[in-house]
N, C-alpha and C positions, 0 to 999 in steps of 0.2 A: 469436234465433242471434246473430245481427247486433250485437246490444245488450250482450249477455255475450260477444260474440269481442274488442270494441272496449274494452270496460269491464278484461279481461283482461290486453291489450295496456299501457293507459293506467295500471293499475297497477303491470304491470313497469317501465314508462318514469318513472314518477313514483318507485319505489322507486330505480332507479338513478340518477336524478337526484336524490334522497335523501343518495347514497352508500351504501344500503343493503345489506348483504351476502345476508340473510335477510330473507324476509317468512314472517308466520306467521298463518295463520288459526287463531283458539281461539274453538271454539264453548260458548255461551250459552244460558241459557234461553230466552231472547227474540233470539236471534240468533248473529253471528259479531264477534269483536274483531279487527282486521286490526292485526300490528305490524310493526315493521320493527326489523332488527338495525341499528344504524349505528355505527359504532367501539367497538363491543364490548359496547353497551348497547342495550337494546329500548325501542321509544318507540311509544306508543299514538297510531295515525293517525285509523281510523273503526271506525265499528262498522256492519255491516251485516246488512241483515235475510235471515231464515233462507233464503228462499225467491230471493232472488238470490246469497246464496253457496253456498249447497247448489250452484248451475247453474255457478255458477264453478268451486269444486271438483270436479265434472265435467268440467267444461270443459277443467280442465289433466290430470286426467287422462287421456281421451280424448285430447289433442294430444300427450302424453308416450306413448299406447300402455299404459297399464294398462288393465284391467279395471275399467269403471265399474261394470259391477252387483256387485264384489265390494267389501261394506263390512264385513265382519267382519274380514277378515285385512288386516295392513299389508303394502303395497309400497312399491316405491320404484324409481324409473328417472330418465331423463335427459331432455333435448330441447333442441333448439339454438335460439337466437334472432336474427336480427339488427336493430339500434336503431341508428341514426345511423352507420351503415357501420361498426357496430363488432359483432362475432358474440360472442354470451354463450352458455353451457352453464346450463341449468337444472337442476340435479338437484332433483327431484320425489319430497316421502315421504308416505303417510298414515299415520295411526294412527288406529283405532276408539275413541271413548269413550262412555263413559256416557251422552250426549246425541246428539252427532252426529259425523261423521269429520272430523276435525282434518285441517290441511296443512301442510307447510312447503316451502319452496324455498328452494334456495341460487343464489344469482345468482353465476357466475364468468366474468369477460368472457376472452375467448380469443386477442384482440390484444393483450393487455397483459399486461406481466409487469414483476417488481421484479429491479433489476439487485442483486449482492451490495451493491455500494458503497451502495444506497439504503436496506438494511436497517435495520443497526444505529446508535444513537446517538451510541456512542463511537467515535474512529477506532480504538482499538484492538482491539476486537471485530470491526473490518471485517479488520484484519492476521491476527487469528487466524481467521476464518473461510476467509482464501485460503491459509492454511497448509495447512488440511484439503482444501484442494482438490488439494493438492500431491503428497500421500499416495497409491501406489501400490497398497498392501493394507492391509488389517486393518477395523477394525469402529469405524463413527462413527456414534453414536447423537443423535440430536435430540430431546428432550423437553418438555413443558409439557403443562397440558391443551388442551381442545380450542378452539379460535378463538384459539389464541398463537402462531400463524404458522409451523409446524413445516414444513408442506408448502409454503408461500411461501418457506422458506429451502432446502428441499433442489431447489426449482426453480433457485433461483438459482445453490446449488453445483452443477448438473449443466450449467447456460448456461457457468461460469465454466468446470468443466473441456473443454466443448466448444470452448472460444473460445482457450483454452489447448493444447490436444492432443487430438491425433488417437485416442481411445478408442473402444471399441464398449462403449456403455451401454444397461441393460437396466431399464426400470424394471416395479414390479407394483404395482399401485395398485386401490384401491377406493372410486370408480371413477377414469378417469382423469381428472384437472382440468381441464389443460390440454396440445395436443399440443405437443411439442419436436420439431424438426426434427432426420434424422441418429441419431436412437433409436430403438430396439424396446420398442413399451409394449404391456405387457397388461393387462387389465381380469380383474378378479376376478368369475367366474359360479359362484357356489354349484351352481345348478341343473345346469349342465354338468361341474362338478366341477372345475372351478378355482381350488382355495384359495390361500393366499398361500404355504401349503406345497407343494403340487404344482408351483404355478408354479415357486417360485424352487428346488425338485428339478431342473427340465426347464432352467432359466436356467443352472443349472451345468454343461449338456451342449452350452450354444448360444455355446462361448466369447466369454463376454466380460469388459471389462478393469474396468468397474464396474456394480453392483448396487443398485438402487432400490429398497426394500422402503417401501411404502406406512405398513404399522404389524406389529408384533413385537405379535403378538395372541395366542400359546399357545406349550407348549412344543417341539412341533415346527417351528415357524417359529424359535424362537430356537435350535434346536440346529442348524437349518440355516443360518440367518447366520451364527454361530461356525464353521460346517465351510466356509462358502465363504470368510469372510475368513481362515481358515488354512489356506486352498490357492491363495493368491497373487491374491486378487479384492479390491478395495476395495468393502467395503458400506455404503451409507449407508442407514440406516432410521429411523423415528419410534418412540417407547415414549410409551407416557401414564403419567406421572408428576409430582409436584409440584417433585422440584428433582434435580438429579445424582447425590445421591445414594440418593434413594428409587428413582431409575434403576436403579441396581449391586442395590438389593434386589429388584426387581422381577427381574433378570435370572436371580438366586439362586433365585429364588422359582420359574422355570421350569424348575428342573433341568440350568440349567446349571452344569460342573465349574469352580469357582473360578477353577482353574489355565489351564483354557481361555480363561477369560474374561478373565484378566488378559494372556494372550499374544494375544490375538487385537483386545481393543478399545483402540484408540489415542486415543478422545477421548470423553469424553460432556458435551453442550451443552444447559444448559436455557434457554427464552426466554420472555419474556413480551413484550405490546405494550404500551406508554405512548404518553398522547396530549402533543402538546408543540408550545409557539409556534414560529415559525418563524424561528428564530436561526440566525445563520452566524457561528460561532465557529471557532477553531483545532482544538478539540478535539471538536468536534459536524459533525453533517453535516445539513444543511438538510433537515429534515423537519415533516410536522404530524401524523405517527404513527410514530412508530419502534420498536425492539427492545431491551430489552436482554437480555445473556445473564451465563449462569456458567459455569464451566469446570471439569473434571475431567480433569487430563492427567499424564500423566509418573508421577513417583514419588509423587503425590498419589492419581493414580486407581489405581495397583498399591495401596497401603495402603488404601484402602477398598476395593478388591475382595477382598485375602487377610485382612483382620480383622474384614471386614465390619462395621467401627466407624465412627461419625459423626465424621470428622475434618475440623481447621478449612483452610475455603479460603474464598475469596472468593465470598459468597453474591450471589445477586440483592437482597436488601434492602441488601446494600452497594453496590450500582450502583444501586437506585433513591435511597438516602439523598445518594450523591454527584449524583446530577443533580438532585434537591432544593435539596441545600446551592446549586446553580450555578441555582438556577432556572429550569429544565429541564422541572422536573415539579410540581402542583401537591401541597399538603396531603392531601389525598383521594386522589389516586393515590399516594401513599407509601405509605398506610394499607392499600393492598390488596396491600402484599407484607408484612405484618406476620403 
């Protein structure tokens, strides 16, 4: 038992030391592959014997409060650990496979966060993000695929709002990734009937100035987000889509009226993370991992919503090509935007 406990701690510490955001247990015929996700890419670390790996999986399930006897159904939960005076939240999920049970661990530092100034590669994007935090009402959508940094951007925007203005903020998340002081944070719990839609409906009666919705996933949540933004609230939400234009189509697919969306939506932002050298120039913020953004605002946004036609605007590929021309990203990184 002590051997497994020691191995579990050393594995998490090693993953954190490598800068990993996720640890994956991948079952195989002869054991488990252990993989880390580092800077968005997965890398093989080691292969464990089935006996040791299964005990590790059971240990993480037990420590996080899962049912260790249940292996036929997916489970997910979270737990907190402290390493080197830093608290981390581990989001743990299991998935039954043909062979054995797979395990994934998301590592989220609780004592560290990125300010808005630390996120974008180009300074002009910082100015646009800061403009969005000055809004008093309307809907702002942050889009992109999984792992593109949407939630990090949302948290940074909320921190900026709290820093500059004394406003009541309610967040609705699945799960809560980081505690933000002076905000009301609600975690989704489907077993208790706490869905995004139910929590958002209740939040509207709680006198908020700003509502953050972790993700718009269905028609009801989309309709309530529009309603909230039309009744004097600033609503910040994420949406899974490839780009800003696809986000418009996704909202319309959810049954939102074009006219309501046009009136409510203030801006749509799509983002991706890129790896950069540590440059320090007039037009770039000093980082080795930064975000590129594309925007739909103003007249361009209205035309995209009302006509549902793809319009010309500066895309992520345009921003990536600029970064490549300036030598801030590699050719391989540029190809990821094509």
